[in-house]
C-alpha positions as CSV (number, residue, x, y, z in Angstrom):
1,M,94.3,124.8,59.7
2,M,94.1,127.8,62.1
3,K,91.8,125.8,64.4
4,S,94.3,123.0,64.5
5,I,97.1,125.3,65.4
6,L,95.0,127.0,68.2
7,K,94.1,123.6,69.5
8,Y,97.7,122.5,69.6
9,L,98.8,125.7,71.3
10,L,96.0,125.2,73.9
11,V,97.1,121.7,74.7
12,F,100.8,122.8,74.9
13,A,99.9,125.7,77.2
14,T,97.9,123.4,79.5
15,T,100.7,120.8,79.6
16,A,103.3,123.5,80.3
17,T,101.2,125.0,83.1
18,F,100.0,121.9,84.8
19,G,102.7,119.5,83.8
20,Q,102.4,115.8,83.1
21,T,99.1,114.1,83.9
22,H,98.9,110.7,85.5
23,E,96.5,107.8,85.6
24,L,95.9,104.6,87.5
25,T,95.4,101.3,85.8
26,K,93.9,98.5,87.9
27,L,96.2,95.4,88.3
28,W,94.4,93.2,90.7
29,E,92.2,93.0,93.8
30,T,92.2,90.5,96.7
31,D,89.4,88.3,97.7
32,T,87.0,89.9,100.2
33,L,88.4,87.9,103.1
34,L,90.1,90.8,104.8
35,K,88.4,92.4,107.8
36,T,87.8,96.1,107.3
37,P,91.3,96.7,106.0
38,E,92.4,100.3,106.9
39,S,96.1,100.3,105.9
40,A,98.4,98.6,103.4
41,L,102.2,98.7,104.0
42,P,104.7,97.1,101.5
43,Y,107.3,95.1,103.3
44,F,109.9,94.7,100.5
45,K,112.2,92.6,102.7
46,G,109.5,90.0,103.1
47,G,108.0,90.3,99.7
48,Y,104.4,91.1,100.8
49,L,102.1,93.7,102.2
50,F,101.1,94.1,105.8
51,V,97.4,94.9,106.2
52,S,95.7,96.3,109.3
53,N,92.3,94.7,109.9
54,I,89.9,96.7,112.1
55,D,87.3,93.9,112.1
56,G,84.8,95.9,114.1
57,K,84.0,99.5,114.8
58,P,86.9,102.0,114.0
59,A,86.9,103.5,117.5
60,E,86.1,100.5,119.7
61,K,88.5,98.6,122.0
62,D,87.2,95.1,121.3
63,G,90.3,93.1,120.9
64,K,89.2,91.9,117.4
65,G,91.8,93.7,115.3
66,S,94.7,92.0,113.6
67,I,97.5,92.4,111.1
68,G,97.3,90.3,107.9
69,K,99.7,89.6,105.1
70,V,99.0,89.8,101.3
71,A,101.4,88.8,98.6
72,F,102.4,91.3,95.9
73,D,100.2,89.4,93.4
74,G,97.1,89.9,95.5
75,K,97.0,86.4,97.1
76,I,96.1,86.6,100.8
77,I,98.8,84.9,102.8
78,A,97.2,85.3,106.2
79,T,94.3,87.3,107.4
80,D,95.2,87.2,111.0
81,W,99.0,87.0,111.0
82,V,99.1,88.7,114.4
83,A,95.9,89.1,116.4
84,G,95.1,90.8,119.7
85,L,94.8,94.4,118.6
86,N,91.7,96.7,118.8
87,A,91.1,98.9,115.8
88,P,94.5,99.0,114.1
89,K,95.1,101.6,111.4
90,G,98.3,103.2,110.0
91,M,101.6,101.3,110.1
92,G,105.3,102.0,109.8
93,I,108.4,99.8,109.9
94,Y,111.9,100.3,111.1
95,K,114.4,97.4,110.9
96,N,112.4,94.3,112.1
97,K,109.8,96.2,114.1
98,L,106.3,97.0,112.8
99,Y,104.6,100.0,114.5
100,V,100.8,100.1,114.4
101,A,98.5,102.9,115.5
102,D,95.8,101.3,117.7
103,L,93.5,104.0,119.2
104,S,95.3,105.0,122.4
105,E,98.6,103.2,122.0
106,V,101.2,102.2,119.4
107,V,101.6,98.5,119.2
108,V,105.1,97.1,118.3
109,I,105.3,93.8,116.5
110,D,108.5,91.8,116.0
111,T,108.2,90.8,112.3
112,K,110.5,87.7,112.7
113,Q,108.7,86.3,115.8
114,A,105.3,87.4,114.5
115,K,104.2,88.6,117.9
116,I,103.5,91.8,119.9
117,I,106.5,92.7,121.9
118,K,105.4,96.1,123.3
119,R,102.5,98.5,123.6
120,I,103.4,102.2,123.9
121,P,100.7,104.3,125.6
122,V,100.1,107.7,124.1
123,E,98.8,110.0,126.8
124,G,95.4,111.5,126.0
125,A,95.1,109.8,122.6
126,T,91.8,108.3,121.6
127,F,92.0,107.8,117.8
128,L,95.5,107.2,116.6
129,N,95.3,107.0,112.9
130,D,98.5,106.9,111.0
131,I,102.2,106.2,111.6
132,A,105.4,107.5,110.0
133,V,109.0,106.5,110.9
134,D,112.0,108.7,110.0
135,K,115.4,107.5,109.0
136,K,116.6,107.5,112.7
137,G,113.7,105.3,113.8
138,V,111.7,108.1,115.4
139,V,108.0,107.3,115.2
140,Y,105.2,109.8,114.6
141,A,101.5,109.1,115.2
142,S,98.5,111.2,114.3
143,D,95.4,111.5,116.5
144,T,92.5,112.6,114.2
145,R,90.0,113.3,117.0
146,K,92.4,115.1,119.3
147,F,93.9,117.2,116.5
148,T,97.4,116.2,117.5
149,V,100.6,114.4,116.3
150,H,102.7,112.5,118.8
151,K,106.4,111.6,118.6
152,I,107.9,108.4,120.0
153,E,111.6,108.2,120.8
154,N,113.2,105.4,122.8
155,G,109.8,103.9,123.5
156,V,108.4,107.0,125.1
157,A,105.6,109.1,123.5
158,S,105.3,112.9,123.7
159,L,103.2,115.6,122.1
160,Y,104.7,117.0,118.9
161,L,102.0,119.0,117.2
162,D,98.6,120.2,118.4
163,K,95.7,122.4,117.4
164,L,95.5,120.9,113.9
165,R,92.2,120.3,112.1
166,A,91.9,116.5,112.0
167,P,95.4,115.0,111.1
168,N,95.6,111.6,109.5
169,G,98.2,110.6,106.9
170,L,101.8,111.2,107.7
171,Y,105.0,110.9,105.7
172,C,108.6,111.4,106.8
173,D,111.0,112.8,104.2
174,K,114.5,113.5,105.6
175,D,114.0,116.2,108.2
176,T,110.5,117.1,107.1
177,L,107.2,115.7,108.2
178,Y,104.2,115.9,105.9
179,V,100.7,115.8,107.4
180,L,97.3,115.4,105.7
181,D,95.0,117.5,107.8
182,K,91.3,117.5,106.8
183,G,91.7,118.5,103.2
184,F,95.1,120.2,103.5
185,L,98.6,118.9,102.9
186,L,101.0,120.4,105.4
187,K,104.8,120.5,105.4
188,V,106.4,120.6,108.9
189,D,110.1,121.4,109.1
190,S,112.5,120.4,111.9
191,K,111.7,123.6,113.8
192,K,107.9,122.7,113.6
193,Q,107.3,125.6,111.2
194,I,104.2,124.7,109.1
195,T,103.5,125.6,105.5
196,T,100.6,124.5,103.3
197,V,101.6,122.5,100.2
198,A,98.0,121.9,98.9
199,E,94.5,122.5,99.9
200,G,90.9,122.1,98.8
201,M,90.8,118.3,98.9
202,D,87.9,116.3,100.3
203,P,88.2,116.7,104.1
204,S,88.4,112.9,104.7
205,T,92.1,112.9,103.6
206,D,93.7,109.7,104.7
207,G,96.8,107.9,103.3
208,L,99.9,109.7,102.1
209,E,102.8,108.5,100.0
210,K,105.7,110.2,98.2
211,V,106.2,109.4,94.5
212,V,109.3,111.5,93.8
213,D,110.7,114.6,95.5
214,G,108.0,117.2,95.7
215,E,105.2,114.9,94.4
216,F,102.8,112.9,96.4
217,L,99.9,110.5,96.2
218,F,97.1,110.6,98.8
219,T,93.6,109.4,99.3
220,S,90.4,110.7,100.9
221,W,88.6,108.0,102.8
222,A,85.3,108.9,101.0
223,G,86.8,107.3,97.8
224,I,89.2,109.7,96.1
225,C,92.8,109.4,95.1
226,Y,94.9,112.5,94.3
227,Y,98.3,113.3,92.7
228,V,99.8,116.6,94.0
229,K,103.0,118.5,93.2
230,A,105.1,120.8,95.4
231,D,103.4,123.9,93.8
232,G,100.0,122.7,95.1
233,S,98.6,121.7,91.7
234,K,96.6,118.5,92.0
235,Q,94.9,115.9,89.8
236,V,92.1,113.4,90.8
237,L,93.2,109.9,89.7
238,F,89.9,108.3,90.7
239,D,86.7,109.2,92.4
240,N,84.6,106.3,93.8
241,R,82.3,108.3,96.0
242,E,79.2,107.5,93.9
243,K,80.1,103.8,94.0
244,K,80.6,104.1,97.8
245,I,84.0,102.4,97.6
246,N,86.3,103.8,100.3
247,S,90.0,104.4,99.8
248,A,91.9,104.4,103.1
249,D,95.6,104.4,104.0
250,I,97.5,103.5,100.8
251,G,100.8,101.8,100.4
252,F,103.2,102.5,97.5
253,D,106.0,100.8,95.7
254,P,108.1,103.7,94.3
255,K,110.2,101.5,92.0
256,K,107.4,99.6,90.3
257,R,105.0,102.6,90.8
258,I,102.3,100.4,92.2
259,V,99.6,101.8,94.6
260,Y,97.9,99.5,97.1
261,V,94.5,100.8,98.2
262,P,92.5,99.4,101.1
263,T,88.8,99.6,100.5
264,F,87.8,99.5,104.2
265,Y,84.2,98.3,104.3
266,G,84.9,96.6,100.9
267,D,87.1,94.1,102.7
268,K,89.8,94.0,100.0
269,I,93.0,95.6,98.7
270,V,93.1,96.9,95.1
271,A,96.4,97.4,93.3
272,Y,96.9,100.0,90.6
273,Q,99.8,100.9,88.3
274,L,100.6,104.6,88.4
275,K,101.4,106.0,84.9
């Protein structure tokens, strides 16, 4: 009886300290017809995912990259919906414009016309990796190899943050920018004051999504998915490093709590239910 009581108290204390635990349940995966998919972005207005296909080397300007479309049930609608990119990675959307990080420029696609309408050069950039767009339509783009984050307003890019470790995943939440930076989750306020939310993750930190206020999902490209709270406590939801299954720039449906994970060299998107 005493052992049962002690066991109950231990479980209660663990739950009280670390809070609710979460898990991911696999829902579906696409066919392997995608071409090195790096990012998945839900487009709720259209009822599908945008997927960036590198289709080549991640840092090579070869003109082979494209944006595809995948239905929310996992059916591939189009592998090459819009072609003519190089090594497209992170994406963000504002109104009817899709912004895509493409090495040294941000490509702007009109979603209604399904065509590239603008290419915004980012001075000094060589490996633009993720995109985040705030409520006013200001675009942020990370450059992992230059250790910088750039800001685009009115079609013009400027340096926003520098001297970071290797920034990748970005997320705009009101007046705050969150940055995944080589194993660290950083919070950047409107005055560019930086605080660390969480640390100690695999250094290949990649995609970042908000679940609810103060709680985030993010991946490491090596094959890990984390759940983290505002106090920095974190939980590993999956670890596919031994299976050599990558997890790149995730997409998230906050209402249905579905996570969309690009597998990069696995050439498919895998959807999970977050519980």
